[in-house]
N, C-alpha and C positions, 0 to 999 in steps of 0.2 A: 575680533577675530569671531567666526562663525563658531554655533556650537560642535558641530564636526571638528573644529579645528582645536578645540579647547580639548576635546575627547580624546583625538590624536596624541595629543601632550600626555594627557594624563596614561593613555596606555600605554606608549612609548616607556613613561616610567618604569612600568613593569616588563621591558623588553619584548615590547608586543607591537608589530605590525600592522594598523589597520588598514591602510592599502591593499598590503598583499593577503589578506583577510577578505575584504572586497572582490579582490579580483578571483581567488579560488574560490569564494562560492558561487561565481558567475558561472562556472564549468559543473557543478554538481546536480546531475538529475534527478529530480524527485517525478514521480508516477504518481498522476494524477486520476483518480478511479471515476469511474462515470456516473456508477451505481446513484453516488449521491442525488443525482439530479432529477431521477424519476423512482427514488424510495425502493432501488433493486427488482425494477419489473420486468424491463427488458421487453422486444421487440417479437419474440418468438413463441412467445406463450401467456396467457392470462391465468396461470394457475395461480391460487396465492402462495405469498412466499412461506418457503418451509427450510427444514433442515435445522431445525434448533436457533433458525435468527428468525428477526420479527423489526420492522419498522413501526415507530409509534408516532405519531400526530398525525395533521391533516391540514398543515396549512397551505393555502392556495397557492396557485400557480404552478404547481408540479407539471413538467415536462412529458406530455404523452407520445409524442413525435421523433423522427430521427431529427429532424430539421430543428424542433425545438429544444432538445436534448444539446444538439451542436451549436445552437446559440447561446443557449445557458453555457454551455462550457466555454466560449470566447469570452463571455462577459465575465465569468472568473479567471479565466487567464490573463485575461487584460489586466486586473486588479492583484495579481500575485507574482512575486520578482521572481527572477531566476530562468533555470532551464527546467524544462518538462519533458515528460514522456506522458502521453496516453494510456490509461489501463483500462481493459475493455472485460468484458465477461462476454461467452457465448451465446447468450440468450439475447446481446444485442444484434444479432444477425441482419441485415440489411439486406432483404431478397430482392435478387432482380424482379420485376413487374411481371407478374402473372406467375412468378415461382415461388414455390414452397419447399423446404427441406427440414425432415426433423433431426435431433441433435445428432442420433448416430449416423447422418448423413450429409452434414453440411458442410461445404466447399469455401476454398478462400475467396471464390469472385461473389459471396454472402457479405463479406468485409470490405467489397472494392470502394464502398463510399466513405468507411471509415479511412483508408489507406490515401483518399486524398484528401480528407479531411487533415490527416497528420501530416502530409507531404508537404502542403499547402501553406503549413504553419513550421514547419522545420521541426515537428518531432519525430521521435521513436513512439513504437508501439509494444506493449507488454501485454497477458493475455491469461485468460482465466478460461478452463471448461466451467460449466455452469451444470453442476450435478445436484442442483436442488430444484425446486417450484418447477416439477415436472409429472405427469403422470406414472410415469416409467421407474419413481420414487417409488419402491414397493416396501412399506412395514418400515421406514427411515432406513432405508438400505440400498446402495446402489454400488458400487463396486466388491464392499465384502458380502452382498447377499447370496442365498443358499440357492436362489433361482435360477438356472443357467440364463433364461431369455432374459431375464433384468439384468445378468451379468456382464451376457454379452452386450447387450445394446449400449450400455456405458462405457465397454472396454473402446467400442467402435467408438463412441465419442471423441473418447481419450485419444484414441487414433487420429483422428478427424484434424483435431484441434494441435496438434504437434503440427500438422502438414498448414494448417493455416498460422502459426506461429512462426514457421520458417518464411512463407510468403511474405509476411509483416516484414520480417527483418530482411530481406531481399528488397524489398520494396523503398524501404525507409533507409535502407544502409546504416541502421543502429540495431544491436543484438535485442534480442526481445527474451524476456522473461517470463515463461509458461507455468503458471502457479497450480499445482495441483492439491484441492481441497474435498473433502467428501463429507458429509454430514451423518455418515453412518453409524448407531448408534441406538441402546436400547435404554426405554423408560426404567423399567424394572432391573434387577440382579438376574445377570445372565448366567446359566448353567454350563454354557462353553465359551470361554474367553477366546480361546486359542484358534478354535473354527474360521471366525468372523476374520480374523488376522491374516490367517493362513491366504483364506480367499483373497483378501485384499491384495498382498504381495503377488500372488498369481498374477492378480489382473492387471498391475502395476509392470508385474514384467514383461506379460504381453504386450501392453501399451508401449515400454520403451523398446520393443523389439523392431519398432519400427523406425527405419533409419533416418537419422536428422542430419543437419550441419551442427555439430556440437561447438563451432566455433559464430555460430549467429543464433544459436537457441539456447537458454538456460531453462533446464527444466528445474523446479523448484517443488518442493512437498510440504506440506503446512498442517501441524498438528493442532488441536482442542482438547481442551481438557473436558468439557460438558455442554448440552445447549437445551433448550425447550424439548424438553420429549426424550430426551438423550440424558437423562440424569443419570443415571446410575453405570453406564458404559460408553466410552466412544472409542470405536475402534481405532481410527488414526492420534493416538494416545503419543505424548511427546517423545517417549521412548522408542515407538514402532517408528516415528516418522524420521526421527535422527537415526536410528540403526540402521533402517534401510536407505537414507539419501546416503549413508557412508558405503554401505556394499554395494551400492547400483552407480556410484561415480557421480552423484547428480548433487543439486544444491540446497541446503539444508534454507527453509525459512521460518523465520519466527514473527508472529504478529503476539506483540504484547498484552493483546486482551484474552488471550487464548492461553492461560496459564493461573496457578493459585493466585489471591490477591496478594499473598504474601513474597510473589517469587517474582524479580524484576528482570526483565528481558536484558537491560543495559549489566546488569552482572554477567550475563551468559554471552556476550558476542565476544569477548576476548578469547573464553573458551574454544568457539567456534571457528573463531580465527586462526587458531595454533594446527586446525586439521583441514580447514577446508581453504581452498585458492579464493572463492567468493562463497557470500551469504547474502542472505534477501531478509526484510524487514518489510512487516505492514506496522504503518505506526498508526495508533487509533489511541481510544482511551476507555478502559475500563471501569465502570461505575458498581461495585460487588460483585458483577458478573460480564459475562463479555457481550457489552450491549452497546458497541460499535459508538461512543459518544465523540461528539467534533473535539477535534486534537486542539488542549490547550498548552498555554508555556507553561506546564508544570514540572515537578522535578523530573520525572521519569522521562517526559520527551525531552530536556536539557540532559539528562544523563545518557539517554542513550545516544545524543549527538557528541557529546562529551569522548564517550566510549569509542565513536566511528574515529573521532579525527584525533583523538591522542594516541591511538596504534595506527597514525597513517593510513586508514583504511577508507578514506574517500573512493577509492579506484576500484575498490573489492568488495563493497556490500550496496546490493541495489535496495533503493529506499523508494520505497511505496504507502498512500495514504490509503487506510481504509475505515471506513466510518459511514453510516446513512444517519441522518435526522432529519424529519417530517414534520417536527413541530416548530421549526423558525425557517425563516428564507433560506431555501436549497443553494441558491448561489451564493449568499452570505456564507452560510457554513462550509462551503467549498474555499472560500477565500479565510476566513479564520485559521482554517486547521493548515491552509498552505502556507499562508505569511507565518504561521507559529511554527512552522517545521523550520523554515526560511530563517527565524528569527534562533532557533535552538541551533542552528548547523555554525551560523554569525558567533553567538555565542561562545561557542565552541573554538571556533576560531580564534577568538580575539582571548583565549585563556591563555597563558605562559606554562604551556606544558612542561619545558624540559625543566624551567625552573622548579616548578612543582615535585616533579618526578625526582628530580635531586633532593628533595628534604625529604623525602620519603625514603629514597635508599639512602640517606644518613642518618634516617631514623630522629629527624628533628620534626614530629609532630606538629610542635606548637607553632613552628613559623608557618606549615602546611595546612594548617587551620585555619591560621589567622589569615594568610593571603589568600586562602579560598573564602573565608567572607567576604574579606573586603572587595574583593571581585561581584559580590553578588550586587551593590552599589554604585557600582561604577557606571560611567554615561552609555550604556552601552543601545540604547534606544536611539542616540544621537547619531552613531556609526550605522545604524539600520537604515533610520532616513537615508542617509547620504547614499547608501548602499539600491535605496529606492529610486531617488535621484537619477542614478547614474542609467540605470536599466528602464528608466521610463516607467516604473509601477508609481500608483497614489502614493503619496507621504501623508503619514500620520492616520488621520479617520478620514482623508478625504475619498476612502475606498467604498467608506459606510454611505457617501453621500450619491455616488453616481450608482451604487448599489440599489439604493432606495428609488433614485430615478429610472432604474430601469425595472424595478417591481411596478410600480405605479404606471409607465409606457407600457410596458409587453406581459410582465405577468401576471398582473389582476386583469388583462383582458382574455387570458385564456377560462376555456369552460371548466 
């Protein structure tokens, strides 16, 4: 018997069908973020990264052109199993030759090359307005700024991005998730907390007054606790963003690096599912603060996947990755995070959910705990290897050899 056949039998003893788990996972899309490949620089501005976020490290081989970034994405995509979407920031516009537009005036045609890239690979596209790393971010403020000119610039940016999101959905045939996150806040304790949030609300109201096809475009709103230079107050707090999403009828998005270290997004998923048709996630790894480390197969990543699966919400949760690490091979960082998200989802699909729920409902906490612990040493890796074989992805550490070869032949030759 092969190692997979042995694993299949072991899981069957718990009432788990490994074949069904593999087949289900094949159809679960995970949005892969373009900004890991170039340290969140983009192509429309060379402003230093700002907005309470920071990339650290100077590993050689960073992508500096659209062609290089697309090549690196292709390499990473070839090494990660499963269905993918491409996740873009507005700062990655690729303008037609001889043209340039500031962010308040960008057009769908400025992303035509990305649409071509996605369609050739059978992927949908998700989108993010870029409210950072730009001269019009005034005093760490955008949509909440008291300066009308600043606020107008970013409102127009949001409106332009809504039209681009609909363009992506129309062209690719897949719904586009457009995520709004602003870096607005204060380093010092503010004397007016209400005013900035009132301006943010009014700005969002105006952006969302732009007509768009709600069957094609899902607008999400992302909160944050704090960032560098925004230590004392963040305009888009969790309370604000969740309340606004509910009132406006849009989709709440939770980034598991944007909460207090003792808060777990996995615990919040079920509550949001009770009150929303869809929810969205940015899966990352926070180390002490929102540091956007490469996703690993840690307890929280596993628990996030379990909550999605155990609530039959794979078709209700938009899953995206969000991290950037310039201290390691950037392509390898994509692959490690992407494969770990797939592993977490597969592990969740290999959990006897009904059995464990039954133990809880009968207050048989002893058996619930014992079975949960036993599952931790089940041969899950053998099932993941089989999944990779079936979808044509590298098995085990084969991907790293391919990645190292790519670094030697491609990345090392970049200036």
